Each structure stands twice: as C-alpha cells, then as structure tokens.
C-alpha positions as CSV (number, residue, x, y, z in Angstrom):
1,M,38.5,-22.9,-32.5
2,F,35.1,-22.0,-34.0
3,D,33.6,-21.8,-30.5
4,S,36.4,-19.4,-29.5
5,V,35.8,-17.2,-32.6
6,G,32.0,-17.3,-32.0
7,K,32.5,-16.2,-28.5
8,T,34.8,-13.4,-29.6
9,I,32.3,-12.2,-32.2
10,F,29.5,-12.4,-29.7
11,A,31.5,-10.4,-27.1
12,I,32.3,-7.8,-29.7
13,I,28.6,-7.5,-30.6
14,L,27.7,-7.1,-26.9
15,A,30.4,-4.5,-26.5
16,V,29.1,-2.5,-29.5
17,I,25.6,-2.8,-28.2
18,L,26.8,-1.6,-24.7
19,V,28.7,1.3,-26.2
20,Y,25.6,2.2,-28.3
21,L,23.4,2.1,-25.2
22,I,25.8,4.2,-23.3
23,I,26.0,6.8,-26.1
24,W,22.2,6.8,-26.5
25,T,21.7,7.2,-22.7
26,V,24.1,10.1,-22.6
27,K,22.4,11.8,-25.5
28,F,19.0,11.2,-24.1
29,I,19.9,12.6,-20.7
30,S,21.6,15.6,-22.4
31,Y,18.4,16.2,-24.4
32,R,16.2,16.0,-21.3
33,L,18.5,18.3,-19.4
34,A,18.6,20.8,-22.3
35,K,14.8,20.7,-22.6
36,K,14.4,21.2,-18.8
37,R,16.9,24.1,-18.9
38,K,15.0,25.7,-21.8
39,Q,11.7,25.3,-19.9
40,N,13.1,26.8,-16.7
41,S,14.6,29.6,-18.7
42,A,11.2,30.4,-20.2
43,E,9.6,30.3,-16.8
44,V,12.2,32.7,-15.4
45,R,11.7,35.1,-18.3
46,E,7.9,35.0,-17.8
47,K,8.4,35.8,-14.1
48,Q,10.8,38.6,-14.8
49,K,8.4,40.0,-17.4
50,S,5.6,39.8,-14.8
51,I,7.7,41.5,-12.1
52,R,8.8,44.2,-14.6
53,H,5.2,44.9,-15.6
54,R,4.0,45.1,-12.0
55,T,6.9,47.3,-11.1
56,I,6.1,49.7,-14.0
57,A,2.4,49.6,-13.1
58,C,3.0,50.3,-9.4
59,S,5.3,53.2,-10.3
60,K,2.3,55.0,-12.0
61,D,-0.2,57.1,-10.2
62,Y,-3.4,55.3,-9.3
63,W,-6.2,55.0,-6.8
64,Y,-8.3,52.1,-5.6
65,N,-11.3,51.2,-3.6
66,I,-10.0,49.9,-0.2
67,R,-13.0,47.5,0.3
68,E,-12.6,46.0,-3.2
69,V,-8.9,45.3,-2.5
70,E,-9.7,43.8,0.9
71,D,-12.3,41.5,-0.7
72,C,-10.0,40.6,-3.6
73,P,-9.5,36.8,-3.9
74,E,-6.0,35.6,-3.0
75,D,-5.5,34.2,-6.5
76,T,-6.4,37.5,-8.2
77,P,-3.7,40.2,-8.5
78,V,-4.8,43.3,-6.7
79,E,-3.3,45.4,-9.5
80,R,-6.4,44.6,-11.6
81,L,-8.4,46.8,-9.2
82,Y,-6.1,49.8,-9.6
83,H,-7.4,52.8,-11.5
84,Y,-4.5,54.5,-13.1
85,F,-4.5,58.1,-14.1
86,E,-2.1,60.4,-15.9
87,T,-3.4,63.8,-14.8
88,E,-4.9,65.3,-11.7
89,Q,-8.0,66.2,-13.6
90,E,-8.5,62.6,-14.6
91,C,-8.3,61.5,-11.0
92,I,-10.6,64.2,-9.7
93,K,-13.3,63.2,-12.3
94,A,-13.0,59.6,-11.4
95,L,-13.2,60.2,-7.6
96,I,-16.2,62.5,-7.9
97,L,-18.0,59.8,-9.9
98,E,-17.0,57.2,-7.3
99,M,-18.7,59.4,-4.7
100,Y,-22.0,59.2,-6.6
101,D,-21.6,55.6,-7.7
102,C,-21.0,54.4,-4.1
103,G,-24.0,56.4,-2.8
104,I,-21.8,58.6,-0.7
105,V,-23.4,61.7,-2.0
106,R,-27.0,61.9,-0.6
107,T,-28.8,64.0,-3.2
108,E,-32.0,64.0,-1.2
109,E,-30.2,65.7,1.6
110,L,-28.7,68.3,-0.6
111,E,-32.1,68.8,-2.3
112,K,-33.8,69.3,1.0
113,I,-31.2,71.9,2.1
114,A,-31.4,73.8,-1.2
115,F,-35.1,73.7,-1.9
116,G,-36.8,72.8,1.4
117,E,-39.3,70.0,2.0
118,E,-42.5,72.0,1.3
119,E,-41.5,74.2,-1.6
120,K,-42.6,71.7,-4.2
121,N,-45.8,70.9,-2.5
122,E,-46.7,74.6,-2.2
123,E,-47.1,74.8,-5.9
124,A,-50.0,72.4,-5.9
125,P,-52.8,74.7,-4.4
126,H,-51.9,77.6,-6.7
127,S,-51.7,75.5,-9.9
128,G,-54.7,73.3,-9.1
129,T,-52.7,70.2,-9.8
130,I,-51.5,67.4,-7.6
131,Y,-47.8,67.2,-6.8
132,D,-46.2,64.6,-9.0
133,P,-42.7,63.3,-8.0
134,Y,-42.3,61.6,-11.4
135,A,-42.7,65.0,-13.1
136,I,-39.8,66.3,-11.0
137,D,-37.7,63.3,-11.9
138,A,-38.5,64.0,-15.6
139,E,-37.2,67.5,-15.1
140,Y,-34.0,66.1,-13.6
141,D,-33.6,63.8,-16.6
142,E,-33.6,66.8,-18.9
143,F,-30.9,68.5,-16.9
144,E,-27.9,69.3,-19.1
145,Y,-24.5,69.6,-17.5
146,D,-21.0,69.1,-19.0
147,F,-19.1,67.4,-16.2
148,D,-15.8,67.2,-18.1
149,E,-16.0,70.9,-18.9
150,A,-16.9,71.7,-15.3
151,V,-13.9,69.8,-13.9
152,E,-11.6,71.5,-16.4
153,E,-12.9,74.9,-15.3
154,L,-12.4,73.8,-11.7
155,M,-8.8,73.1,-12.4
156,M,-8.4,76.7,-13.7
157,Q,-10.1,78.4,-10.8
158,D,-8.4,79.9,-7.8
159,D,-9.7,78.2,-4.6
160,E,-9.8,81.4,-2.6
161,E,-11.8,83.2,-5.4
162,V,-14.3,80.3,-5.5
163,V,-14.8,80.5,-1.7
164,A,-15.2,84.3,-1.8
165,S,-17.8,84.2,-4.6
166,A,-19.7,81.6,-2.7
167,E,-19.7,83.7,0.5
168,E,-20.9,86.7,-1.4
169,A,-23.9,84.9,-3.1
170,D,-27.5,85.7,-2.1
171,D,-27.9,82.2,-0.9
172,A,-24.6,82.1,1.0
173,E,-26.1,80.4,4.1
174,V,-27.6,77.6,2.0
175,R,-24.4,77.2,0.0
176,A,-22.4,77.0,3.3
177,E,-24.7,74.3,4.6
178,I,-24.5,72.3,1.4
179,Y,-20.7,72.7,1.4
180,D,-20.6,71.3,4.9
181,C,-22.5,68.3,3.7
182,W,-20.2,67.9,0.7
183,T,-17.0,68.0,2.8
184,G,-18.5,65.2,4.9
185,Y,-19.1,63.2,1.8
186,V,-15.4,63.8,0.7
187,M,-14.2,62.5,4.1
188,Q,-16.3,59.4,3.6
189,L,-14.8,59.0,0.2
190,Y,-11.3,59.0,1.6
191,D,-12.3,56.4,4.1
192,R,-13.1,54.2,1.1
193,V,-10.4,55.0,-1.4
194,S,-6.6,55.3,-1.4
195,V,-4.8,57.5,-3.8
196,N,-1.2,56.7,-4.8
197,C,0.8,59.7,-6.0
198,N,3.2,62.3,-4.6
199,E,1.9,64.3,-1.5
200,E,1.6,67.6,-3.4
201,M,-0.6,66.0,-6.0
202,K,-2.7,64.2,-3.3
203,L,-3.4,67.5,-1.6
204,H,-4.3,69.3,-4.8
205,I,-6.7,66.5,-5.9
206,R,-8.4,66.6,-2.5
207,N,-8.7,70.4,-2.4
208,K,-10.3,70.4,-5.9
209,I,-12.8,67.7,-5.0
210,M,-13.7,69.8,-1.9
211,M,-14.0,72.9,-4.2
212,Y,-16.5,71.0,-6.3
213,G,-18.9,71.3,-3.4
214,H,-19.3,75.1,-4.1
215,K,-21.1,74.2,-7.3
216,D,-24.8,75.2,-7.6
217,A,-27.2,72.8,-5.8
218,E,-28.9,71.9,-9.1
219,I,-25.5,70.5,-10.2
220,L,-24.6,68.7,-7.0
221,I,-28.0,66.8,-6.8
222,H,-27.3,65.2,-10.2
223,S,-24.9,62.4,-10.8
224,P,-22.2,63.5,-13.3
225,E,-22.9,60.4,-15.4
C-alpha cells in the first residue's frame, strides 16, 4: 500500500516538474522571440531612418568631384562627398574655388597674357635693381579682394552688359585672350565635377562662372581664398 502511495506521490511530483518545465520553456521561448522581434524592429527603424535621410539628402541640390566619388571606398557612403548648396551664388563660389584648389586655373598663363614675360624684367635697368620674384609675390600677398562681394555683384549683372563692357575696354584683345583661357578652365572643371539641380539652375550657374572670366587680370591671377 505504501509503495503504491509513494509511487503515486512520486508520479505527481514528476508531473508537476514536467508541467513547470513546459511552462518555463514556453515562457523562455516567448521571451527570446519577443526580444528578437524587438531587435529586428529596431534594425528596421534604423534602416528606414537611414533611407529617409539619404532620400532627403539626395533631393537637395549638390555638386561633387567625380574623381573623388570614383575613388570612394565601397564601405563609405558617397553622400559624404556631396557638397550641398541652397542658392546658386553659394554653388558658384564653391565651384570657382574648386577651379583654383584643383589647379585648373593656371595663374602663370593668365599673368603672361596680361603682363607679358619681359614687362617685369624691363624695370630692372631703369631702377638699377635686380628683378626679385619674391617681391612680386609679396605684392600679391597684399592684394585685397572681396570674393563674396564680387560673386554677389556677378549675380546682379546682366551677362550681355558684362560682355559689351569687356569688348569696349582699352585692353579688349588681352581680355578676350584671357577669357578664352578661362572658358577652357571652366570646361576642365565640368569634366571633374557634376552638379545636381534643375537644368535651368545648372545653365545659370555655368554662365555665371563663365562671366567671372571677364574680371580684371589682377583678380583672376589670385586665388579667391
């Protein structure tokens, strides 16, 4: 009799333990599944957030250096190399600076056209001093020019009036030769960069960068920085 009771009690205890293990297993699995769902949900939200940011960023106007994007490592988002702008003036300033920073504008060539090769050396016999290139560089360092104001003025000018005034100047031939060089520099710039905006804005930006080439030689041979 006692053996039968003992076996019954033992069976009940085993049944309770089994039920407990089943309940614990179900809860544990539920907990793991809930944690996994939460983790997946967070990852999805992060991906959606990233896509949303990239979509917003790509909808803005920007320009980039084509070579820099081509050399961009695969694990680096190319959007980091985009230069965003809100106004045409901002883009024009940045692209003109890019022309000088990349060495597209050859200031020695412009200087040679504007002043000639021998003009500086001709002063030596009359002054009794030896031509010093460092002295010329020092003069350049003292050159004062408000680039921001110049671009703002450029935006206000009528392109046809700028061309007409350049053609009527005393040094019209020199200006025309310098402008030819400048247009070549602009073409090289657009081989290096890509501008993302509507077509009308693209054309206007390009025309204004071209018009900058009508500035005086003293301005063009200096980097705006």
